[in-house]
N, C-alpha and C positions, 0 to 999 in steps of 0.2 A: 662776778657779776659784770664788772667793767669790761672784761674781755668779750662777754656775750653781747653787750651793747654795741661794741665796735665790729662785730662779725658782720660781713656784708650779707645782704639777704640772698636766699637761694633763688635761682632762676625760676620763673613761674612755669608750672607744668600744664596750665590750662591755656586758653586762648590768650594771645598777647605776647607770650614768650616763644622763643625759637623752639625749645623742646616740645612745647604744647603744639605748635604749628606742625612740626614733623610728625608727631603722634597722630594728629588729626588727619594728615595726608595719608599716612600708612593705613590708618583705620578706614578711611574713605576708599582707598584703592582696594583694600581687602573686600569690602562690601561690594564694590563694583565688579570685581572679578568673580565673586560668589554669584552675583546676579547674572553675569554673562554666562557662567557655567550652567546655571539653571535654565536660561534661555536656550542654550545649545542642546541640553538634554531634552527640553520640550520640543524643539524643532526636529531633533533626531527621532523622537517617539512618533511625532505626527508623520514624518517622512516614511517610517517603517510601515504605516498603514496603507500607503499607496502601492498598489500592485505594479510589478515590473516584469518584463519578459525574462530577465536573468535574475536569479535569487539575490546576488550581492550588488546588483545595480541600484544605486540610489541617486537622488537628485543632489545630495550634498548641501542641503540648505544650512545645516549646522556650520558649514565652513564660513558662512557669512559672519558668524559670531567669532570664530577663531581668528579670521583675518582682521576683523575690527579690533579684537583684543591685541593682536600683534602690533598694529599701528598705534594703539593707545598706550599699551603698557609693556610691550617687548616680548621676548622669547619665553621667559619663565612663566609669565601670566598666560600666554598663548598655549603653552604646553599643559599648564594646569587645566585650562578649559577643555582641551582635547582629551586628556586622560580621564577627567571627571565625566565627560560625556560618554566616552567608550565604556568605562567601568560600570557606571550607573545603568546605562542602557542595557548592557549585557546581563546585569543582575536582574533587571526587570523582565527581560526576554528569556531568561533561563539559559543563556548561551555562554556564561562566564567560563573562561579557560578552554572553550571549544574552538573549532576551526573558524567559525564566524567571528568570534571574539579576536582571534589572532589576526585575521584579515583586516578587521576594522581598526585594531590597534596599530598594526603595521602601516596601513594606509594613512591613518591619522597622524602618526609620529613623522612619517616620511614627508607628507605634504606640509606639515607645520614647519619642519626644519627647512625645506626648500623655499617656502614662502618667506620665512624670516631671513634666510641667506640672500635671496634676491633683493629684499627690501634693504638689508644692511649693506650690500655691495653696491647696488645701483641707485639707492635712494629715490629721488624724485624723477629719475630717468625712466623708471617703470611706474605706470599707474597701478592702482589697486586692481583694475581689470586684468592687466597683464600678469600681475602676481597671482591673482586668483586662477587664471587659466593654467599657469604652470603648476599651481598647487593641485588643481583638480586632476590634471593629467598624471602628475606624480602619484596621487592617491590611487587612481585607476590602474596604472602600470604596476604599482606595488601589490595591489590586490590580485591582479591577474597572475603575477609571479607567485604569490603565496597560494593562490587557488591551485596552480599547477603543482606546487610542492606538496601541499597538504592532502588533496583528495582527487584532483582530476587526473593527473599523471598522463595526460594525452595532449601533446603539443598541438595537434591538429584541431582539437576542440577549442583550445585557447585562441588559436589563430582565427577561427571562425567567429568567435564572439568579440574579439578585440576591436574590430571596426565599430561595432555598436557601442561598446563600452567607452572607447576613446572619443567617439563622436558625441555621445551624451555628455562626457566629461568636458568637452570643449564648449558645448552650449551652456551647461550649468555653470562652468567657470566664468563665462562672459556675464551671465545673469547675476551670479553671486558677487562678482567684482563691481558691477554697476550699483547694486544695492549697497554694498560696503562703502563705495565711494560717496554715495548720497548720505549715508549715516555719518561718515567721518566729517563731511562738509557741514552737516547740521550741528555736530558737536563743536567744531571749530568756530562756527558762527555764534553759538551760545557762549563759548568761552570769551570771544572777542567782545560780545555785548556785555558780558559780566565785568570785563576789565574796564570798559568805557564807563559803566555805571559806577564802579569803584572810584575811578578818577574824578567823577562828577560830585561824589560825596565830599562835603567840606570837612 
């Protein structure tokens, strides 16, 4: 009994202890990433309803969510959002494991990796707008390449639609980057305001 009395108390697992704080943070990030994935699926689904002159040409609005996730949580979270969006959307559309799925998956993975690489290498030298442009162009170039490999098999057809695809990618990349930049700034402002509020609490 005497030994039990002298045993130091276990570290708290709820708020107030380091372990609890870490657990809260992990749980919070998981919830945020899940919500971001849901937003990406929703935007992708809305985007699919908009008619386009080329079957695989999309506005890439879901890329706003991917880029925001990359800035907030890093590559792993960004890739989770991308894969979740592509898989769930393809299941809903009935294109899972088909050519459209392969193009969407390839474009999504390639653009996510390029955007993360640019952010990791250049840091603040490149704005979210610049990163978004490179991501959009990477996505479109990858899809054009996969379209040629999977079912077009005519390089002249790819060359004809390439200017339209890449031009649209440039415009949507700029738009998505601007929106992403606004979202990140808003989140940073809220974080700073929360820190100030915490410091004011006695």
